[in-house]
C-alpha positions in Angstrom: 94.2 132.0 80.5 95.1 128.9 83.0 93.5 127.6 85.6 95.3 128.6 88.3 95.4 132.4 86.8 91.6 132.0 86.6 91.6 131.2 90.2 93.4 134.0 91.2 91.3 136.4 89.9 88.2 135.0 92.0 86.9 136.3 94.8 88.0 134.5 97.9 84.4 132.8 98.8 84.8 129.2 97.0 81.1 128.5 98.4 78.2 130.0 98.2 75.5 129.9 100.9 71.7 130.3 99.8 69.8 130.2 103.0 66.0 128.6 102.4 63.9 131.3 104.2 60.9 128.9 106.0 61.6 125.8 104.6 59.1 122.7 105.2 61.4 120.3 106.9 60.1 117.2 108.5 60.0 117.0 112.1 63.8 115.1 112.1 66.5 115.0 109.1 69.3 112.4 109.4 73.1 113.7 108.2 75.3 111.3 107.6 79.5 111.9 106.7 81.1 108.8 106.3 84.2 107.1 104.1 83.7 103.3 104.9 79.7 103.5 105.3 79.6 102.9 109.5 78.0 106.2 109.8 75.9 105.8 106.5 74.5 102.4 107.7 73.8 104.4 111.4 71.7 107.3 109.9 69.7 104.8 107.9 68.9 102.9 110.5 68.1 105.7 113.2 65.3 106.4 109.6 64.5 103.7 109.5 63.3 103.6 113.2 61.8 106.8 113.5 59.4 105.7 110.6 58.5 102.6 112.5 57.7 104.9 114.9 55.4 106.9 112.9 57.8 110.3 113.0 58.4 111.4 109.5 62.0 111.6 108.9 64.3 112.4 105.8 68.1 111.0 105.4 70.9 112.8 103.6 74.5 112.2 102.7 75.9 115.5 103.8 77.4 116.1 100.5 73.7 116.2 99.4 71.9 118.2 101.6 71.2 121.6 101.1 73.0 123.6 104.3 70.5 126.5 103.3 67.8 124.5 105.1 69.6 124.5 108.7 67.8 127.5 109.9 64.3 125.8 109.3 65.1 122.3 110.4 63.4 121.6 113.7 65.8 118.4 115.0 69.0 117.7 113.5 71.1 114.2 114.0 73.8 113.9 112.9 76.3 111.3 112.6 79.4 111.6 111.4 82.9 109.8 111.1 86.5 110.7 111.8 89.1 110.2 108.5 92.9 109.7 109.8 93.9 112.1 112.9 90.8 113.9 112.9 90.1 114.5 109.5 86.5 115.2 108.3 85.5 112.3 105.9 85.6 114.0 102.1 81.5 114.0 101.7 81.1 115.8 105.1 83.9 118.7 104.0 81.8 121.0 102.1 78.7 120.9 104.8 81.6 121.6 107.7 83.4 124.6 105.5 79.2 126.1 104.7 78.4 125.5 108.2 81.9 128.5 108.5 80.5 130.5 106.2 80.5 134.4 107.4 76.8 134.5 105.8 75.5 131.2 108.0 73.0 133.1 110.4 72.7 132.0 114.1 70.9 128.9 114.4 69.3 129.5 117.9 66.2 127.3 117.1 68.0 124.3 116.1 68.0 121.1 118.2 70.7 118.6 117.1 72.5 115.3 117.7 75.8 113.7 117.0 77.0 110.7 116.9 80.6 111.0 116.5 82.5 107.7 115.0 86.3 107.4 115.6 89.4 104.9 116.2 90.9 105.3 119.5 94.2 104.3 119.4 94.3 107.9 117.2 95.0 111.1 119.0 92.1 113.1 117.8 89.5 110.2 118.4 86.2 111.6 116.7 87.4 114.4 115.7 85.3 115.1 113.1 82.3 114.8 115.4 83.5 117.1 117.7 84.3 120.2 115.2 81.0 119.6 114.1 79.7 119.6 117.2 81.4 122.8 117.9 80.7 124.8 115.5 76.9 124.3 115.4 77.1 125.5 119.7 79.4 128.2 118.1 76.2 129.3 116.2 73.9 128.8 119.0 72.3 125.3 118.3 71.3 123.1 121.1 72.2 119.5 121.9 68.9 117.2 122.6 71.4 115.1 123.9 75.5 115.1 124.8 77.2 113.9 121.9 78.1 110.2 121.7 81.8 108.7 120.9 81.6 105.9 119.2 85.2 103.5 119.1 85.8 101.1 116.3 83.0 98.4 118.1 80.5 101.4 117.6 77.6 99.3 117.3 76.7 99.3 121.1 77.1 102.9 121.8 75.5 103.8 118.5 72.2 102.1 118.7 71.5 103.7 122.2 72.2 107.3 120.7 69.3 106.0 118.8 67.0 104.8 121.4 68.4 108.0 123.5 67.9 110.8 120.9 64.3 109.3 120.2 63.3 109.2 123.6 64.5 112.9 124.4 62.6 113.7 121.2 59.5 112.0 122.3 59.5 112.9 125.2 59.7 109.2 126.9 60.8 109.5 130.6 63.6 107.0 132.0 62.5 103.9 133.3 59.6 103.8 130.4 60.0 101.9 127.0 59.5 103.1 123.3 57.0 100.6 121.9 59.6 99.5 119.2 63.0 99.1 120.1 66.2 100.7 117.6 67.9 97.8 116.1 71.7 98.2 114.5 72.1 95.3 111.9 75.6 95.4 110.0 75.7 93.8 106.5 76.2 90.0 106.2 79.5 89.2 105.2 80.2 86.8 101.9 82.2 84.0 101.4 85.0 83.5 98.6 87.2 81.1 97.4 91.1 81.6 97.9 92.3 80.9 94.2 95.9 81.5 94.3 98.9 84.0 96.2 102.0 84.8 94.8 105.0 86.7 96.3 105.4 90.1 94.2 108.9 91.0 96.2 111.7 89.5 94.6 113.8 88.8 97.0 113.7 87.4 100.8 112.6 90.4 102.8 111.2 90.9 106.2 107.7 92.3 104.9 107.2 90.4 101.9 104.3 91.6 99.8 101.9 88.9 98.2 99.2 89.2 95.5 95.8 87.8 96.2 93.5 86.8 93.8 89.6 85.6 95.5 86.9 84.3 93.5 83.8 86.5 92.4 81.5 84.3 91.1 79.8 82.2 93.6 78.9 85.2 95.8 79.9 87.7 93.2 79.8 91.5 94.5 79.7 94.2 91.6 82.5 96.8 93.2 84.3 99.7 91.4 88.2 100.7 91.1 88.9 102.6 94.2 86.7 100.6 96.5 87.9 98.2 99.5 86.9 94.6 101.2 87.1 94.2 105.1 88.2 91.0 106.5 88.0 89.9 110.0 91.5 88.3 110.7 92.5 85.8 113.1 95.2 86.5 115.7 98.7 85.2 115.1 98.9 82.0 117.1 102.2 82.6 118.6 101.0 86.1 120.5 98.2 84.1 121.7 100.4 81.7 123.3 102.5 84.1 124.7 99.6 86.1 126.4 98.4 82.8 128.1 102.1 81.8 129.0 102.4 85.2 130.6 99.3 85.2 132.2 100.0 81.4 133.7 96.5 80.4 132.5 95.1 77.4 130.5 94.4 77.6 127.0 91.6 74.9 127.0 90.0 77.1 129.7 86.0 78.0 129.1 85.4 81.6 129.5 82.2 81.9 131.5 80.8 85.1 129.4 81.4 83.6 126.0 80.9 79.6 124.9 84.2 79.0 123.9 87.9 78.4 125.2 90.0 81.4 126.1 92.7 80.0 123.1 89.8 80.2 120.8 88.7 84.0 122.0 92.3 85.2 121.7 92.2 83.8 118.4 89.3 85.1 116.5 87.2 87.6 119.0 89.4 89.9 120.9 92.0 92.4 119.6 95.2 91.7 120.6 97.9 93.3 118.0 96.8 96.6 119.0 96.5 98.6 122.1 93.7 101.6 122.5 93.3 103.9 125.4 90.2 102.1 126.6 91.9 98.8 127.1 94.4 100.5 129.8 91.6 102.2 131.0 89.9 99.2 132.0 92.9 97.3 132.7 93.6 100.2 135.7 90.3 99.5 137.3 92.1 96.2 138.5 95.6 97.2 138.4 96.5 99.8 140.6 99.6 100.6 139.4 101.1 103.7 139.9 103.6 103.1 137.2 100.5 102.8 134.9 98.6 105.4 135.9 101.7 107.4 135.6 101.9 106.7 132.1 98.7 107.0 131.4 98.8 110.8 132.6 101.2 111.4 130.3 99.9 112.3 127.0 103.0 112.1 124.9 104.5 109.1 126.6 101.3 107.1 126.3 100.9 107.7 122.5 104.1 106.1 122.1 103.5 103.5 124.1 100.1 102.5 122.5 101.9 103.1 119.2 104.5 100.7 119.7 103.1 98.0 122.2 100.2 95.1 122.1 98.7 93.4 124.6 101.6 91.3 125.3 103.4 94.4 126.2 100.9 95.7 128.5 100.5 93.0 130.8 104.1 92.5 130.8 105.4 95.9 131.5 102.8 96.2 134.2 102.1 92.3 135.7 98.7 91.8 137.3 97.3 88.5 138.5 94.3 88.1 136.7 92.1 85.0 135.6 90.8 84.4 131.9 87.4 86.0 132.6 88.6 89.0 134.1 91.2 89.6 131.8 89.4 88.9 128.5 87.4 91.9 129.9 89.5 94.8 129.6 90.0 93.8 125.7 88.0 95.2 122.6 86.1 92.9 120.1 88.6 91.7 117.1 88.7 94.4 114.7 88.3 94.5 110.8 91.1 95.3 108.5 90.2 97.0 105.2 92.0 96.3 101.9 92.3 98.3 98.5 90.8 96.0 95.6 93.8 95.8 93.3 91.9 94.4 90.3 89.2 96.6 87.8 85.6 95.3 88.0 85.0 96.3 84.2 88.4 94.2 83.1 88.3 91.0 85.8 84.6 91.0 87.4 84.9 87.6 88.3 87.9 88.4 90.2 88.8 90.2 93.3 92.6 91.2 93.7 94.5 92.0 96.6 97.8 93.5 97.5 98.9 92.6 101.1 102.3 93.4 102.7 102.7 90.9 105.4 103.4 93.1 109.2 106.3 91.9 110.7 109.5 93.3 113.1 111.6 93.2 115.6 111.2 95.3 118.5 111.6 95.7 122.4 113.7 92.6 121.9 110.9 90.4 120.6 108.9 90.2 117.1 105.4 91.6 116.4 103.0 90.4 113.4 100.1 92.3 112.0 96.9 90.1 112.5 95.2 91.0 109.4 98.5 90.4 107.0 99.8 87.4 108.0 95.9 85.5 108.4 95.6 86.3 105.0 99.4 85.8 103.7 100.2 83.0 105.7 97.2 81.5 107.8 94.9 80.5 104.3 95.8 77.7 101.7 94.8 77.6 98.4 90.9 76.7 97.9 90.7 78.4 101.7 87.1 80.2 102.3 87.9 83.8 103.3 84.7 86.2 104.7 84.7 89.4 103.5 82.5 92.5 103.3 82.3 95.2 100.3 83.2 98.6 101.2 82.4 100.8 99.1 84.6 104.3 99.1 83.3 106.8 96.1 85.3 109.5 97.0 88.1 107.1 95.4 86.8 106.1 92.5 87.8 107.5 89.2 86.0 109.8 87.5 82.6 109.7 85.6 84.2 111.6 82.8 86.5 109.5 80.9 88.5 113.0 79.4 89.7 113.6 83.0 93.1 113.4 83.4 94.6 111.3 86.8 97.7 111.8 88.6 98.3 109.0 90.8 100.4 109.0 93.7 100.9 106.8 96.5 104.1 104.3 97.8 104.0 100.6 98.5 100.9 98.8 98.6 99.2 102.4 98.0 99.9 101.0 93.8 96.7 98.6 94.5 93.7 101.1 93.7 96.0 102.2 91.0 96.4 98.6 89.1 92.5 98.6 89.5 92.1 102.0 87.8 94.8 100.9 85.2 92.9 97.8 84.3 89.7 99.4 84.1 91.2 102.3 82.2 92.8 99.8 79.8 89.7 97.6 79.0 87.8 101.0 78.3 90.5 102.1 75.8 91.5 105.3 78.0 94.7 106.3 76.4 97.1 109.0 77.6 95.1 110.1 80.9 97.4 108.4 83.8 100.1 109.3 84.8 101.3 106.9 87.9 103.9 108.5 90.8 105.1 105.8 93.2 107.7 104.7 95.5 109.3 102.3 97.5 112.8 101.4 98.7 114.7 99.6 96.5 113.6 98.8 93.0 115.1 95.5 92.3 113.0 94.1 95.2 110.6 96.1 95.9 109.6 97.4 92.3 105.6 95.1 92.7 103.5 94.8 89.4 106.9 95.8 87.6 106.0 94.0 84.4 102.2 95.2 84.1 102.7 98.7 84.6 105.5 98.8 81.9 102.7 96.8 79.7 100.3 99.6 80.6 102.7 102.1 79.6 103.6 100.7 76.2 99.7 100.0 75.3 99.5 104.0 76.0 97.0 103.6 79.2 99.6 105.3 81.0 101.1 108.5 79.7 104.0 108.8 82.4 105.5 106.7 85.2 107.9 108.3 87.9 109.2 106.1 90.4 111.3 107.3 93.5 113.0 104.3 95.3 114.2 106.1 98.7 117.4 103.6 99.3 118.6 103.3 95.8 120.8 106.2 96.4 122.5 107.8 99.4 120.2 111.1 99.8 117.1 109.4 99.9 114.5 110.3 97.2 110.5 110.3 97.6 107.6 110.5 95.7 107.0 114.0 96.8 110.9 115.3 95.2 109.1 113.8 91.6 106.1 116.4 92.0 109.3 119.0 92.1 111.2 117.6 89.3 108.1 117.8 87.0 106.7 120.6 88.5 105.7 122.2 84.6 104.0 118.7 83.8 102.1 118.5 87.0 100.6 122.6 86.5 100.1 122.0 83.1 97.6 118.4 84.2 95.9 120.6 86.8 95.1 123.3 84.4 93.5 120.4 81.8 91.2 119.5 85.1 93.5 116.5 86.4 92.5 114.8 89.3 94.9 113.8 92.1 95.0 110.5 94.2 97.2 110.0 97.4 96.9 106.3 98.7 99.7 105.0 101.2 100.6 106.1 104.6 99.8 109.1 106.0 103.1 110.7 106.4 103.5 110.5 102.7 99.9 112.3 102.1 100.9 114.9 104.5 104.3 115.4 102.9 103.1 115.7 99.2 100.1 118.1 100.2 103.3 120.2 101.8 104.9 120.1 98.7 101.7 121.5 96.3 101.4 124.1 99.2 105.2 125.5 98.2 104.6 124.4 94.5 101.5 127.2 93.9 103.8 129.5 96.4 106.8 129.4 94.5 105.3 128.7 90.6 102.0 130.9 91.2 102.5 134.0 93.1 100.5 133.2 96.3 101.2 133.7 99.9 101.5 130.6 102.2 97.9 131.4 103.4 96.3 131.3 99.9 98.1 127.9 98.7 96.9 126.1 102.1 93.4 128.0 101.4 93.5 126.8 98.0 94.8 122.9 98.5 91.8 123.1 101.0 89.2 124.2 98.5 90.8 121.3 96.5 90.3 118.8 98.4 86.7 120.0 99.4 86.3 119.8 96.0 87.1 116.3 95.1 89.7 117.7 92.9 92.5 115.4 95.4 90.9 112.7 96.7 92.5 110.5 99.5 92.7 107.2 100.6 95.7 107.6 103.3 96.3 105.2 106.5 
C-alpha cells in the first residue's frame, strides 16, 4: 500500500508527547531555533555567560530538545529567528507543534524569556518569537522579562537581553553591575580571491546573471551543498552621490560619531538601498511632516512604500534639512547579503561558486540597484579580495541516505544549490535519484547552466529535467504547472520517500505549496483541511525543505 494510502489510515496526531515527570533540570535551560545561525550564536553566548557567572545551564537546538521536560524546567531562555514572512525556522517547527499538543499540560511553574530575531522590513516582524511567546503565555508560563524583538542589527539588543535575563534571575537590582559582563562575539569573516566571473544569461538583459568563482584554498572552509555565504557589500556609488547632493552636504565632511567621511560611511557602513520601519520612525522624530506621519499610520501604504523605496526616496519625498551626523543617526548599519553556494564541496573543495543576479530596474523615473549584486558582479575585479562568512544551512542539505530521491524545484538563481547538489551526487556516483523542475522567463536567454544540466542528465545523475519558461508562450507557465503535468511521477516519487526542495522567491514557494495541497485533495481524496495538515507535517518532518526569500 502506497505511502499516501498508509498515511490516511494513521491517526491524525503525527507527533507524540511524552511528559517526563520530575525531570532533573538545571537552573537554566537555553533553546534556539535558527536558520542562518544567529539565534544559535546568541544562545551559545548566553550559555557561556551563565557558566562564567557560576550558574549551571544547558543549551539545545529546539529540534534536539525533549519537550517533555518543560513541566520540570526552572528557567527557560528561548532565542528564535523568523524565517521569511512570520514563519518558524525549520528546526523550531516540531517544538512549536508540541507546545500546541492537546496533551501538553499547563506550565504554571515555568519562567521564561524570549529573544526574537527578525527583519523589520517584513510585515510579520519577529513573527516566530511572538508565536512561541504567545503559546507559552497561553500555557500559563510567566515571562521573566518582556520579549525582546531584534532587527537585523541584533547584537546590541541581544546582548542586553542576555544581561537583563541574568540580572532578573539572579536578582541584581538596577544600578548594580554583575561581576562579569555579557559579550557577543560574532564569527570572523575570512577572505577569498575572486578567481573568475562570467555572464550566464545569453543576451543583453537589464538584470544579467553571473557565475562567480572564489578561491577556497588559502583560507579554506568546509561547507556542504545547500550552505550559504554571507557578504557585507558596498553601496552603489551613484546612489551615494545622489543622496549627498539631495541633502546639499559635502562628501568629504568628517562625521563626529565615526572616524570616516560622509561618503565613506554611506558607501560601506549604512544601509541605503532598502527602507525599514525603524528608519522611518527615527526620521519622523526629527521631521514632523504631516504627510510622513499619515504614511506611517496607514499600514497598507507604508508596506507598499517600504517595498518600493530606498533612503533617497525618503529624503526626496519628505524633504527636511539635516546635517551629516543627524542624517546618519536615522540609518541602520549595512546588512549582510546571503548567497547560496553553487558548487559541491565533494566535487570542488578548493572553490566556492556563486550564482548572482544583478538587481537593477527602472521605477519612479529613476534607476534602482541592489547593493550586494552590483558589488559582486561589477564592483570587484578578478583577483580582488572578498570578505565572507560561511553560513551553514543544515535544513537544506542533501539527505544523509544516498538512496533518498530528491525533487529540486526552483526558479532563477534558485538553481544555485541544486548545481551544488548535482556536483556532489556526481562525485559520489549517485545515479537517477534527482529530478530538477526549474524555470525562468525565456529559454533562449535565461537557461543558465544549460550545458551542465544536460551533462548531468546524460550521465544519469539527473533522472528527469522539466523546465518552465514563463514568457515563451502566450499563456504563462510556471514550475507549479509541471507538478500537475507530472503528478503521477510526483506521487510515485513521494511514495518512494523523496524529499522536495524549494529554492527561489517566496511567491514561487507559496504557489508550489498551494499546488501540492490541490494535488493531495484531487488525487488522494483528502479534504482541504487534511491536505494542508499533511503539508505542514511534511515541512515539520523535513520532507519539504525550503530556502525561500
